[in-house]
C-alpha positions as CSV (number, residue, x, y, z in Angstrom):
1,M,41.5,62.7,21.6
2,T,45.0,61.0,21.6
3,K,45.3,58.1,23.1
4,T,47.3,58.7,25.5
5,Q,44.9,61.5,26.7
6,T,42.5,59.2,27.4
7,T,44.0,57.3,28.8
8,E,45.4,60.3,31.1
9,T,41.4,60.9,31.1
10,I,39.6,56.9,32.3
11,G,42.5,57.5,35.2
12,E,41.5,60.1,36.7
13,S,37.8,59.2,36.3
14,A,38.9,56.1,38.3
15,Y,40.8,58.5,40.8
16,R,38.4,60.6,41.2
17,R,35.4,57.7,42.1
18,I,38.0,55.2,44.3
19,R,39.0,58.0,46.1
20,S,35.2,58.6,47.3
21,D,34.0,55.4,47.7
22,I,36.4,55.3,50.2
23,I,35.5,58.5,51.9
24,F,31.9,58.3,51.6
25,G,32.2,54.3,52.9
26,A,31.4,52.6,49.8
27,L,35.0,51.1,49.7
28,A,35.1,50.3,53.6
29,P,37.7,51.0,56.4
30,G,40.1,46.9,56.2
31,Q,38.6,46.2,52.4
32,K,41.0,44.5,50.5
33,L,41.6,45.9,47.2
34,R,41.4,42.9,44.8
35,L,43.1,44.7,41.2
36,E,41.5,42.8,39.0
37,R,37.5,43.0,41.2
38,I,38.9,46.7,41.0
39,S,40.1,47.4,37.6
40,E,36.7,45.5,36.2
41,S,34.5,48.3,38.5
42,Y,35.9,51.2,37.6
43,G,37.1,50.4,34.4
44,T,40.9,51.0,34.3
45,S,44.2,48.8,33.7
46,I,45.1,46.6,36.5
47,P,48.7,49.2,35.3
48,T,46.8,52.2,35.5
49,L,45.3,51.0,39.5
50,R,48.4,50.2,40.7
51,E,49.1,54.1,39.9
52,L,46.1,55.4,41.1
53,L,46.2,53.3,44.4
54,N,49.8,54.2,44.6
55,R,48.9,57.7,44.6
56,M,45.8,57.3,47.2
57,C,48.2,55.1,49.7
58,A,50.5,59.2,50.2
59,E,47.4,60.8,50.8
60,G,46.7,57.7,54.1
61,L,43.4,56.7,52.4
62,I,45.0,53.7,51.3
63,V,47.5,50.5,52.4
64,A,50.1,48.5,50.5
65,E,50.5,45.7,52.5
66,G,53.8,44.5,50.6
67,Q,53.3,41.6,47.8
68,R,49.7,41.1,49.2
69,G,48.4,44.5,48.3
70,F,46.7,47.0,48.7
71,E,43.8,47.6,51.1
72,V,41.6,50.9,52.3
73,A,43.4,52.9,55.3
74,P,41.4,51.1,58.7
75,V,39.9,53.7,61.5
76,S,40.3,54.5,65.1
77,A,39.9,57.0,67.4
78,E,43.3,58.2,67.6
79,D,43.7,58.6,64.5
80,F,40.7,60.0,63.8
81,R,41.6,62.7,66.5
82,Q,45.3,63.5,65.2
83,V,43.7,64.3,61.6
84,A,41.1,66.1,63.3
85,E,44.0,68.2,64.4
86,L,45.4,68.4,61.5
87,R,42.8,69.3,60.2
88,L,42.7,72.3,62.8
89,L,46.1,73.3,62.8
90,L,46.1,74.7,58.8
91,E,42.4,75.7,59.1
92,N,43.2,78.1,61.9
93,H,46.6,79.5,60.3
94,A,44.6,79.4,57.1
95,L,42.2,81.6,58.2
96,E,44.6,84.7,59.8
97,Q,45.7,84.7,56.4
98,S,42.6,84.8,55.1
99,F,40.9,87.4,57.0
100,L,43.8,89.5,56.7
101,A,44.0,89.4,53.0
102,G,40.2,88.9,52.0
103,D,38.4,91.9,49.8
104,L,34.7,92.5,49.1
105,D,34.3,89.7,46.4
106,W,35.9,87.5,49.9
107,E,33.4,88.3,51.0
108,G,30.7,88.0,48.9
109,R,32.1,83.7,48.1
110,V,32.2,83.4,52.4
111,V,28.3,85.0,52.7
112,S,26.8,83.1,49.3
113,A,28.3,79.9,50.9
114,H,27.0,80.2,54.0
115,H,23.3,81.1,52.3
116,K,23.8,77.6,50.7
117,L,25.0,75.1,53.5
118,G,21.8,77.5,55.6
119,V,19.5,75.6,53.2
120,M,21.0,72.2,53.5
121,E,21.5,72.2,57.5
122,R,18.0,72.9,57.5
123,R,16.4,70.0,55.3
124,M,19.3,67.9,57.3
125,L,17.2,69.5,60.5
126,E,13.6,68.2,59.4
127,G,14.8,65.3,58.6
128,H,15.3,65.5,54.6
129,R,18.5,63.3,54.3
130,Q,18.5,62.0,51.6
131,N,21.6,63.7,49.5
132,Q,24.0,63.3,52.0
133,E,26.3,64.9,49.7
134,L,24.8,68.1,48.8
135,W,25.3,68.6,52.1
136,K,28.7,68.6,52.6
137,Q,29.8,69.4,49.6
138,C,27.9,73.0,50.5
139,D,30.0,72.1,54.2
140,W,33.3,71.9,51.7
141,D,31.9,75.3,50.3
142,F,32.4,77.2,52.8
143,H,34.6,76.2,54.9
144,H,36.9,76.6,52.2
145,S,35.6,79.7,51.2
146,L,36.9,81.1,54.1
147,I,40.0,80.3,54.0
148,S,40.2,80.5,50.4
149,A,42.1,84.6,50.9
150,C,44.5,82.7,52.8
151,G,47.0,83.0,49.6
152,S,48.9,79.9,49.0
153,D,48.1,77.2,47.2
154,V,50.4,74.8,49.0
155,L,48.6,75.6,52.5
156,L,44.9,75.3,50.1
157,A,46.4,71.7,49.2
158,A,47.7,70.6,52.4
159,H,43.9,71.6,53.9
160,A,42.0,70.2,51.3
161,A,44.2,66.7,52.2
162,A,43.5,66.6,55.8
163,Y,39.8,68.0,55.2
164,D,39.0,64.3,53.1
165,R,40.7,61.7,56.3
166,Y,38.1,64.1,58.1
167,L,36.2,63.9,56.2
168,R,36.0,60.0,55.5
169,Y,35.4,59.6,59.5
170,Q,32.5,62.1,59.8
171,M,31.4,59.4,56.8
172,I,32.2,56.2,58.4
173,A,30.6,57.6,61.7
174,V,27.2,59.5,60.5
175,V,27.9,62.5,62.1
176,F,25.6,64.8,62.1
177,R,25.4,67.3,65.6
178,G,22.4,69.2,63.8
179,E,21.8,72.6,65.3
180,I,25.2,73.3,67.1
181,A,26.9,72.8,63.9
182,A,24.3,75.1,62.3
183,R,24.6,77.6,64.8
184,E,29.4,77.7,64.6
185,H,29.0,78.2,61.4
186,Q,26.2,80.9,61.9
187,A,29.3,82.3,64.1
188,L,31.9,81.7,61.4
189,L,30.2,84.1,59.5
190,E,30.0,86.5,61.6
191,A,33.1,86.4,62.6
192,A,34.3,86.4,59.6
193,L,32.3,89.6,57.8
194,V,33.6,91.6,60.8
195,R,37.5,90.2,61.0
196,D,37.7,88.3,64.0
197,C,39.9,85.7,63.6
198,R,40.5,85.0,67.5
199,R,37.1,84.4,67.7
200,A,36.6,82.4,64.1
201,Q,40.1,80.0,65.6
202,T,37.9,79.6,69.1
203,I,35.1,78.6,67.1
204,M,36.3,76.3,65.1
205,E,37.9,75.0,67.4
206,S,35.3,73.9,69.3
207,H,33.4,72.8,65.5
208,I,36.3,70.1,64.6
209,R,36.6,69.6,68.1
210,G,33.7,68.6,69.4
211,C,32.7,66.4,66.6
212,V,35.4,63.9,67.4
213,E,34.2,64.3,70.8
214,H,30.5,63.6,69.8
215,A,31.2,60.5,67.4
216,L,33.4,58.8,69.5
217,K,30.7,59.0,72.2
218,E,28.1,58.0,69.8
219,D,29.8,54.8,68.4
220,N,27.3,52.9,68.8
221,A,27.7,50.9,65.8
222,G,31.3,49.5,67.5
223,I,33.2,51.5,64.6
224,F,36.3,52.8,66.6
225,T,36.2,49.3,68.7
226,G,38.6,47.4,66.6
227,P,39.6,46.3,63.1
228,A,36.8,43.5,62.0
229,S,34.2,45.3,64.1
230,S,35.3,48.7,62.1
231,L,34.9,46.7,58.4
232,K,31.1,45.3,59.7
233,A,30.0,48.6,60.6
234,A,31.4,50.4,58.1
235,A,30.5,48.0,55.3
236,A,26.4,48.2,56.7
237,R,27.0,51.8,56.5
238,S,28.2,52.2,52.4
239,K,26.5,53.1,49.3
240,P,28.3,51.3,46.9
241,D,28.0,53.3,43.7
242,A,30.0,53.3,41.3
243,D,29.4,56.2,39.7
244,R,29.9,58.5,42.5
245,K,32.3,61.5,42.3
246,S,34.2,63.4,44.6
247,K,34.3,67.3,44.8
248,P,35.4,69.4,42.9
249,R,38.8,71.4,44.9
250,S,41.0,74.6,44.4
251,G,42.2,72.7,41.2
252,K,41.7,68.9,42.0
253,A,39.6,66.4,42.7
254,A,38.5,65.5,46.3
255,G,35.1,64.7,48.4
256,S,33.3,66.2,50.5
257,K,30.2,65.7,53.2
258,A,29.4,64.8,57.2
259,K,29.2,67.6,59.2
260,A,32.3,69.4,61.0
């Protein structure tokens, strides 16, 4: 392996880990990112780290503070709503295209992904909530399978980015709507198998907007009440695991976990 290849591998590994830690709350909203400390924690050089953080600035996960460095992007109720509406816009458009083009292989992917998600949802409902990342991996796989036949890599990539920003809010707020979301997932599966796009889009609106309103209503930790309390609440919930990796996406790394 050449030096360039080694650097690229280390950089991509650090990118996935930092990105995952932001999405899953190990790096809390508003947290200052000290370059020396972060570079040591994630095993990368400061120049490479700067490149990675600038890359995540473009994704809306990090904010550059000019000469003062970087911090994890803050959270707010309004931003959550906007991110949710962006995800809904992209996902519902992709649903329509996917339902029109989906073949038997596509149906197989949807059914398989829903089966795995259903197993995880039953475990969660039984109180087994230790593996929330796997749960959200299954949630991502199901939603991605529904739109996977849309025929546009650009649309899928845009949706993946929006999904991760939405997921970050779910993980910070620890959203679990239990049977409500499970029933909505079942209804989405049924709509997909009969190609009822309008019904699926209506369900998706309830699915995503319902999650947002549930999170804001149940804001017991004061996550959305202000920058200081947001940081404190998110930090209390975070699990600092530098070895956590984000989920693979259609061609790119990303995160996933907490119910839509």
